[in-house]
N, C-alpha and C positions, 0 to 999 in steps of 0.2 A: 521517360524521365520530366518530360516537360509537363504530363497531365499531372504526375505526381507532385510536381512543385507547385503548379497551379492549385491544385486541391490543398496541397498544406498550406500555400499562402492563406487561401480562404478559411481553412479551419484556426490558424494562428490569429488571423483577425478577428473571427468570432469569440475565440478565447480571451483576447484583451478586451473586447466589448464587454463581455460576461465578468471578466474581471473588473473591470471600472464600476460596471452596475452593482457588484458585491460590494465592493468596498464603499460606494458612496451611501448604498441601501443601509449598510452595517452601522456606519457613522451617523447616518441621518435618524435611525431608528433609536439610538442613544439620546440625540439631542431632542427630538420631539417628545420623548417620554419623560422629559424633565422640564419640558416648557410648559410655564405657567399660564401662557395665553394659548389662543386657537393659532395653530400653525398656518392656517389658510387665511384667516379673516383678520388677524391682530393688526392695528396700524401703529405698530412700534418694533423698534429692533434694540433690544437691551439685552443681548445674550451674555454678556459679561457680568450681570448683575447675580444677586444672590436672593431670592430664586431667579432664574433668567425668564425673560418675557421677551417673546419675538414672533413676528408673523411675516408673511411673503405677499400680504394683499397689494401693497404699494409697488413692491419690487415686479410683481407679475403684471399689474396693470401697466406700468412704466415700461417694461421689456416688451410688451404686446403693442401697445399704442406707438412708441418710438419707431418700432420695425414695421408698423402697418404704413404709417406717414412715410418712411422711407422708401418703402415698395411702391405705394402710390405715385411717388414723384419720380422715382429713378426708373421704372420699368418703362413707361410710354417713351421716355426721354432716349434710353438706352436701345429700345427697338427702332425709333426713328433714327437714330444715329447708325447704328446698323445696317438698315436699309439704305441709308444714304452712301455708306462706304461701299457696299456690296454692289447696287445697283443704279446709283445716280452720279457719284463723283467720277471725274477723269482719273484714270491710274495715276497721273502725276499728282493728284490731289489725295486721292484716297490711301496711297501707301503712307507719306507722312501723318496722316491722321490717325491710321491703324497704329503706327508706331507711338504716336503720342499717348492713345487710350491705352495700350499695352504699358507704357510706362507710368502712367497714373495708377495702375492696379498694383504696381511695386512700391509705391510710396509708403513708408511705415505709418502705422497708427499716431503713433504720438506726433507726428508731423502734421498730420490732418488734425490733431487734437489741439496744438499750439496755434494753427492758422485759425482754427474755429474760436478759439478764446481770445485771441488777439486782434483777429480782422472781421470775423463774421459775426460774433455777439454784438459789438458796439454797433454795426451798420443794420442790423436787424430791427433796430428801435423804430425807426421811421417807417418800416413796412409793417411792424405789429400795430401802430398807432393807426396806419391806414387801416389795416384790416378790423381795427377796433371802431373805427367810424364807420364802416360798411356793414361788418357782420357782429358788431359787439351785443347787438340784442339778442343774439342766439346763446349767448353766456359761454358758448364753447371756444368762442373766438373774441372774447374780451380781453383788454389789456390794461393793467394797473399801472402801467409806468415803471416797473421795477426793471433790473437788468434782465436781457432776454437769455436768461440761463433755464430754458424751460424745455419740456419734452418736445416741443415743435421745432426748438432749435437743434435738439439732438436729432430728430428726426431728418431736418434738412441735411445737417452734417452728414449721417449716416448715409442718405440718398446720393450725396457726392462721391461717398466712398466706395459705394457698391456700384456704382454707375460704371466704371470701366470693366468690372467683372462680367456684368451682365451683357454688355456692349461687346464685348471679346468673344464670348461664347455664341451669342446671338449672330453676329457678323459670319462666323465660321458655318454655322447652322444654315443660314440663307444661301451662302455660296455653294452648299451641296445641292441646292435644288437641280433636278434635272434640266439639262439645256433643252431637251427635246419637248419637254412639258411648256418652257417659257415660249420655244419657238412656236410651237402649236397655237398657243393662245394668241401670239402675235399675228400668226396667218389667219385667224379667225376675226382679225381686226379690233383685237383688245388693246386699249392704251397700255402706256407703262404701270400705271397705278393699279389697271384691272388684272394685268399679269400679276403684280405683287399680291392683290387680295385673293385671286383665284388658284394661284398656283405656289408662289413662295410662302405666304403665311400660313396656308394648311400644311404644307410639306414640313415646315419649320415649327410647328405648334408645340410638339412636345419637347423639341428641343429649348424653344424659349421658355417653357415650365422648368425645364432643369436648370436653365441659366438662372431664373429667378429665385430658385429655391437655393442655388448657391450663394447669390447675394443675401438672401434672408439669413441663410446661416450665419453669415459674417456680421449681419446686424444684429442678431440675436446674442451673439458672443460678444461682440466689440466692447472693449473694456476701456483703455487709456483715453481714446478720444472722448468717450462718453464722461469719463470722470473728469477730464479736464474742462469740458464745456458746461455741464450739468451741476446746477445749485442743489445738492440732495437735500430732500426732506421726507419724513413720512406722513405725508399728507397726499390725498389725491383731491387735485384741484378740478373744479369743473370746467375750468379754462385750460386750452392747451398752451396758451401764451404767457401764463403767470409761472414763475420761477419755483421750482421744486420738484419732487419726484425723485425716482431712482429706478435702476435696472439691476438685475440679478448680478451682471459682471461686474457694473460699477461698483456696488454694494461690497462685493468680495474683495475687490482690489483696495478699496478704502478701509476698509475695517480688518484685514487679515494680520497687519502688523500689531495692532494692539490687542487681537483676540486673545482670550485666554484658551485653554483646553475645551472648553464647554463653547466657547464661542466659536472656536475652529468648527467644531462639531457641527453648530448650527448654520455657519456659512456652507459647511458641507452639504447640508440638509438642503439649502437652497439652490445649491449645483445641483443637486439631484432632480430638483424640479427643472431645472434649463435644460438638463440632460434629458429628461422625458419629453419635454416641449421640442427640443429639436427631434427626437426620434418620430414625434407625432407628426411634425410639419414634412419630413423627409417621406415618412410613409403615406400621408395625403398626397404628394408630390408624386409617389410611384403609381397611386392608385390613378391619379388623372393622367399619367403618362400612358398607363396600360389602356385606358379607355378611349385615347386618342390614338393607338398605335397603328391604326389603320391609315391615318393622314401623315404619319411619320416616315413612311419609306425605309431607308437603312438608319435613321436616326432612332435611338431608342434610349 
């Protein structure tokens, strides 16, 4: 009975995923067939016009760039916090910090968005001016003094949002490192840091990858926080600090209410791209985990 229920649950999940893919594809084909622009390269979104003209170039760029910024900022900090809780902090300190991290993971997205819009954005202006002073010559980090509602701001906010998720999973992974391995390293004269680099990190490598993929999944699909902080525009700025840009989820949330039937199909077409992007990311993560399986022990 248990085997049948488990098998049936897996089949139902596959059927649900297939139904979502068929629905998105069907509606996307209708929209793309009527699009007067290039769906992949057009820097415009006017799906309610007659004829409709829309493209995902800006949305794809903004989604990928903001998620990469978030991962680059959040992952090393999350791994460091997880190691501190699991191997450095005394129990009296580690327990409340662990509770706090778990609590932050449960904060609603709109709360992060309001905090980002009312508190974070005004206080990033000075930081962006400092970056422009040091690295403005790169053009990527130049700042024109406009409100800090840019992809960099979105990336920073997303990093704060996904930090608890990565930390919680990585902490549990590190705690599962076999005690015998750690004691053997200590018996050979290894320092605590050498124990971490030679036993804990190799053992939990695949688990950390899984944790980062969970965080990346939230970053790719985050809607309300991004819509609250970002100043959307269908332009790709050379600088990450200039206002403007857009993401798939933010565009769907902001455009759906006023969208016509054709506009909704166009938004569904962009949702299909986000769906495929998420599948590709998770597939790549599974390949990485499979290659690192020999280091993972019981963690898969």
